[in-house]
C-alpha angles and dihedrals in degrees: 000000000000114000130180089258088063090055092048092052092046092048089051091052092048091045091054093047090047095050089049091049094049091048092049093047095046095042101034129078092275099110109157095017090126090067088070087069093043094253130134121232094255094047089051091053093048094048095044094050094039087054092048089051093049089049093049091054091054093044097051109033096164097056125087114265090225092058092050094047092052089048093055089047090051088051091051090049091048091050088052090051091046090054090061087065099040099059096258127117117262120201137177086221086065093051090045089054087052088053090051091056094046091046092054096053093039090050092050092051088052089054091052088053092050090050093053092050089052091050094048101037105017097145098049124089116258091245091059091047092051090046091056096043104118095201093066114089118245113211113227113233109241123195114244116258114263116221117249111239126212129224094280093050097254120126116262108230107178120081091227092055093048088047092050090051095048096042110032120203114265125227112245 
């Protein structure tokens, strides 16, 4: 019987193979291979890194999409840096094409989240929906620090003075 865990395991294997394939194609002597498929260099970068982003979303369903997208962008940047040392031409335009692919998939995933919120809470105002979203962090309200006062009532400013007041010297 096929379970979601099987899908995740398969997605992780395909992601690993895909990342290795992208690394080999971008670092190896295959410059211009994308023209066989009728693609330009930039469109091949966008498709490859968009695909890696989509695979990473399927392979790691419990991780935040933002972190996964950043990881794919870092991989793209690392490949561009590695191209400097492998005799290929590295360019920021290639990395920008990688970012376009990542942003396309990431944006699509955000649209799906908005659709789910609309299905589940369609009649509520957006501010209420966002307030009930458990994934959003709620900052704990911490009381402001009260200044420590010395014996004469004036605030003690130096760390050593505050520490001496809190931890008095013991008699040996």
